[in-house]
C-alpha positions as CSV (number, residue, x, y, z in Angstrom):
1,M,38.9,50.1,18.8
2,Q,39.0,48.4,15.5
3,S,40.5,45.3,16.9
4,K,37.7,45.1,19.3
5,T,35.0,45.6,16.6
6,T,36.6,42.9,14.5
7,T,36.8,40.5,17.2
8,R,33.1,41.0,18.1
9,Q,32.1,40.5,14.4
10,F,34.2,37.3,14.5
11,Q,32.3,36.1,17.6
12,F,28.9,36.8,16.0
13,L,30.0,34.9,12.9
14,L,31.0,31.8,14.9
15,L,27.9,31.9,16.9
16,G,25.7,32.2,13.8
17,L,27.6,29.3,12.2
18,A,27.1,27.2,15.1
19,L,23.4,27.8,15.2
20,L,23.3,27.1,11.5
21,I,24.8,23.8,11.8
22,T,22.7,22.7,14.9
23,S,19.5,23.7,13.3
24,C,19.9,22.4,9.8
25,S,17.1,19.9,9.9
26,S,13.9,20.8,7.9
27,K,10.6,21.2,9.5
28,R,8.3,18.2,9.4
29,N,4.4,17.9,9.6
30,L,3.8,15.4,12.4
31,V,0.0,16.0,12.6
32,Y,-2.4,13.5,11.2
33,L,-5.0,14.9,8.8
34,S,-3.5,18.2,9.2
35,D,-5.5,19.7,6.3
36,F,-8.7,19.0,8.0
37,Q,-11.0,22.1,8.2
38,N,-14.6,21.2,8.0
39,Q,-16.1,18.2,9.8
40,D,-18.5,17.7,6.9
41,S,-16.0,18.0,4.2
42,L,-15.4,14.4,3.7
43,L,-17.0,11.0,4.8
44,S,-15.6,7.6,4.4
45,N,-18.0,4.8,3.4
46,R,-17.0,2.3,6.0
47,T,-19.6,-0.4,5.0
48,V,-18.5,-0.6,1.3
49,N,-14.7,-1.0,2.2
50,A,-15.4,-3.6,4.8
51,L,-17.5,-5.8,2.3
52,E,-14.5,-5.7,-0.2
53,T,-12.5,-8.0,2.1
54,R,-12.7,-11.4,0.2
55,I,-11.7,-14.9,1.1
56,I,-8.3,-15.9,-0.6
57,P,-6.3,-19.1,-0.7
58,N,-4.6,-20.1,2.5
59,D,-7.2,-18.2,4.6
60,I,-8.3,-20.1,7.6
61,L,-12.0,-19.8,8.4
62,S,-14.0,-20.3,11.6
63,I,-17.3,-21.7,10.8
64,S,-20.1,-22.7,13.2
65,V,-23.5,-24.0,12.5
66,N,-26.6,-24.0,14.6
67,T,-29.8,-26.0,13.7
68,M,-32.7,-27.5,15.5
69,S,-31.1,-31.0,15.3
70,V,-28.6,-32.1,17.8
71,E,-27.1,-34.7,15.5
72,S,-26.7,-32.0,12.7
73,N,-25.0,-29.6,15.2
74,N,-22.5,-32.5,16.3
75,L,-21.9,-33.2,12.5
76,F,-21.3,-29.7,11.2
77,N,-19.3,-28.5,14.3
78,S,-17.1,-31.5,14.4
79,N,-14.1,-29.3,13.6
80,S,-12.6,-32.3,11.9
81,N,-10.5,-29.9,9.8
82,I,-7.6,-29.0,12.2
83,Q,-5.0,-26.3,11.2
84,G,-1.7,-25.5,12.8
85,N,-1.1,-21.9,14.0
86,G,2.7,-21.9,13.2
87,Q,3.6,-22.0,16.8
88,G,3.4,-25.7,17.4
89,Q,-0.3,-25.6,18.4
90,V,-3.3,-26.7,16.7
91,Q,-6.8,-25.0,16.3
92,P,-10.1,-25.8,14.7
93,G,-10.6,-24.1,11.1
94,Y,-11.1,-24.6,7.6
95,R,-8.2,-23.8,5.3
96,V,-9.0,-22.5,1.8
97,D,-6.9,-24.4,-0.8
98,K,-5.2,-22.8,-3.8
99,N,-8.5,-23.3,-5.7
100,G,-10.7,-21.6,-3.3
101,Y,-12.3,-24.7,-1.8
102,I,-12.8,-26.0,1.9
103,N,-13.7,-29.4,3.0
104,F,-16.9,-29.1,5.1
105,P,-18.6,-32.0,7.1
106,G,-21.7,-33.3,5.2
107,I,-21.1,-31.5,1.9
108,K,-17.4,-32.2,1.3
109,E,-15.9,-29.6,-1.1
110,I,-17.5,-26.1,-1.4
111,K,-15.9,-23.1,-3.0
112,L,-15.7,-20.0,-1.0
113,G,-12.6,-18.4,-2.4
114,G,-13.3,-14.9,-3.9
115,L,-16.5,-14.4,-1.8
116,T,-17.0,-11.9,1.0
117,L,-17.8,-13.3,4.4
118,Y,-21.5,-12.4,3.8
119,E,-21.5,-14.0,0.4
120,A,-19.8,-17.1,1.9
121,K,-22.4,-17.4,4.6
122,T,-25.1,-17.2,2.2
123,K,-23.7,-19.9,0.0
124,L,-22.9,-22.3,2.9
125,T,-26.3,-21.8,4.3
126,N,-28.0,-22.6,1.0
127,A,-25.9,-25.8,0.8
128,L,-26.6,-26.9,4.3
129,A,-30.4,-26.2,3.9
130,E,-30.5,-29.1,1.5
131,L,-29.3,-31.4,4.5
132,T,-31.0,-29.8,7.5
133,K,-33.8,-27.5,8.4
134,D,-33.2,-23.7,8.9
135,P,-29.3,-23.7,9.5
136,N,-27.7,-20.7,11.2
137,V,-24.2,-20.2,9.9
138,S,-21.5,-17.9,11.4
139,I,-18.3,-17.5,9.6
140,G,-15.1,-15.5,10.0
141,F,-11.4,-15.2,9.5
142,M,-9.0,-16.8,11.8
143,N,-5.9,-15.6,10.2
144,F,-6.7,-12.0,9.6
145,R,-3.6,-10.1,10.4
146,V,-1.7,-7.2,9.4
147,T,2.0,-6.3,9.7
148,V,3.4,-2.8,10.6
149,I,7.0,-2.2,10.2
150,G,9.6,0.6,10.0
151,E,9.4,3.9,12.1
152,V,6.8,2.8,14.6
153,N,7.2,2.3,18.2
154,K,6.2,-1.4,18.4
155,P,6.6,-3.1,15.0
156,G,5.0,-6.4,14.5
157,T,2.3,-8.7,13.0
158,F,-1.1,-8.2,14.6
159,N,-4.2,-10.3,14.7
160,V,-7.6,-8.6,13.9
161,V,-10.3,-10.1,15.9
162,N,-13.4,-8.4,14.2
163,N,-12.1,-9.0,10.7
164,E,-12.0,-5.3,9.9
165,I,-9.3,-2.6,10.6
166,N,-8.2,0.6,9.1
167,L,-4.9,2.2,8.6
168,L,-4.9,4.4,11.6
169,E,-6.0,1.6,13.9
170,A,-3.1,-0.5,12.6
171,L,-0.7,2.3,13.4
172,G,-2.1,2.6,16.8
173,M,-1.6,-1.2,17.5
174,A,2.0,-0.6,16.5
175,G,2.4,2.1,19.1
176,D,2.0,5.0,16.7
177,M,4.7,6.3,14.4
178,T,7.9,7.8,15.7
179,A,8.9,11.4,14.9
180,Y,11.1,10.2,12.2
181,G,8.3,8.4,10.2
182,K,7.2,9.9,6.9
183,R,3.5,10.6,7.5
184,D,3.0,11.7,3.9
185,N,4.5,8.7,2.2
186,I,3.5,5.4,3.9
187,L,3.9,2.2,1.9
188,L,1.1,-0.3,1.8
189,I,2.0,-3.7,0.4
190,R,-0.9,-5.9,-0.7
191,Q,-1.2,-9.2,-2.5
192,V,-3.9,-9.5,-5.1
193,D,-4.4,-12.6,-7.0
194,G,-0.8,-13.7,-6.3
195,V,0.6,-10.3,-7.4
196,R,2.2,-7.9,-4.8
197,K,1.0,-4.3,-5.2
198,I,2.5,-1.2,-3.4
199,T,0.5,1.9,-2.7
200,R,1.6,5.1,-1.1
201,L,-0.6,6.9,1.4
202,N,-0.5,10.2,3.0
203,I,-2.0,10.5,6.5
204,N,-1.2,14.3,6.7
205,S,-4.2,14.7,4.3
206,V,-7.9,14.0,5.1
207,Q,-8.2,12.5,1.6
208,V,-6.7,9.3,3.0
209,L,-10.1,8.6,4.6
210,S,-11.7,8.1,1.2
211,S,-8.8,6.0,-0.1
212,P,-9.8,2.3,-1.2
213,Y,-6.7,1.3,0.8
214,Y,-7.8,3.0,4.0
215,Y,-9.4,-0.2,5.2
216,L,-6.9,-3.0,5.2
217,M,-7.2,-6.5,4.0
218,Q,-5.7,-9.8,5.4
219,N,-1.9,-9.9,5.2
220,D,-1.4,-6.3,4.4
221,V,2.1,-4.9,5.2
222,I,2.5,-1.3,6.2
223,Y,5.9,0.0,6.0
224,V,6.6,3.5,7.5
225,E,9.8,5.0,5.8
226,P,12.2,7.1,7.9
227,D,12.8,10.7,6.7
228,K,16.1,12.3,5.9
229,S,16.5,13.8,9.4
230,K,17.1,10.2,10.8
231,E,19.5,9.4,7.9
232,Q,21.5,12.5,8.9
233,T,21.4,11.5,12.7
234,I,22.7,8.0,12.1
235,N,25.1,8.9,9.1
236,Q,28.8,8.3,10.1
237,N,30.0,11.2,8.2
238,N,27.6,13.6,10.3
239,R,28.3,12.1,13.8
240,F,30.8,14.7,14.6
241,I,28.6,17.8,13.7
242,P,27.6,18.4,17.4
243,I,31.4,18.2,18.4
244,I,32.3,20.7,15.6
245,A,29.5,23.0,16.6
246,A,30.6,22.9,20.3
247,S,34.2,23.5,19.2
248,F,33.2,26.7,17.5
249,S,31.5,27.9,20.7
250,V,34.5,27.1,22.9
251,L,36.7,29.0,20.2
252,A,34.5,32.0,20.5
253,V,34.9,32.1,24.3
254,L,38.5,31.7,24.2
255,V,38.9,34.4,21.6
256,S,36.9,36.7,23.9
257,V,38.9,35.7,27.0
258,L,42.2,36.4,25.1
259,V,41.1,39.8,23.8
260,K,40.2,40.9,27.3
C-alpha cells in the first residue's frame, strides 16, 4: 500500500514538472490600446501633427502649376528637373539640395527646406505671382516613405501616397505585428537635422494617440523588438525542453505499467 502511494505521488510530481516546463512562458498583452475605457477620454490632434511634417534635404517634391496662360503652364510644368527613383527609372520631380533649395523654371533657386507643404505652396505661389497672374500651385512629397522591420508579418519600406501616415497605419501596411512583437516597447528611429533620434512607443496604451511621434515623418524607421518568449523558442540551449518534458511523461507511464 505504501509502495502504491509513493508511486502515485511520484507520478503526480513528474506530471507537475512536465506542465511547469511546458508552460513557463509569461503572459503577454497582445491587445492594442488595451487600457482604453472611455471613448471621450483622449483625442489626438490630427491636424497639428500633420502640419509638422517639413521639407528636408534630399526630399523630392512634385510641383504642378496652373495659370490662365498656356505659355506659363508649359514653362512651369516642363519637369526639367528629372530624378532617379533608385530602380533604374526616372521620374519628374524637384530634389531639395543640402541647403534646402530647389531649381524651379522661371525663378531658378528658391528655398523650401524647413517649410511645411502649406508654407512651401504659399512661398512658391507668391514667387510665381510676380511672373504670371493667379498661379494655382500644388505641391507634395514624392519620396515620403517609412520602413517597418522586426516582428511584423511583412517588413519593408512603404511609400505614402497622401503624405500622411500614423504608427498604426504603418504597422497595418507591414501586415501587423507577430505574436512575438513587443507592443509596449516599439522603437521609432527618426532623423532630425542630420541627427538620428530613437523613441520608444507603447501601443498597449491609449496615450500613444497623443504622442508627437504617433504621426510619422518621411524616412522614419519602426523597429518592433521580439520579446523573451521568442528568444527562448530559438535558443539552442532550450531546444530540447519539449523532448525532456515528453520524456518525463513517458517515464511516468512506464512506472505506472511496471507497478501494475
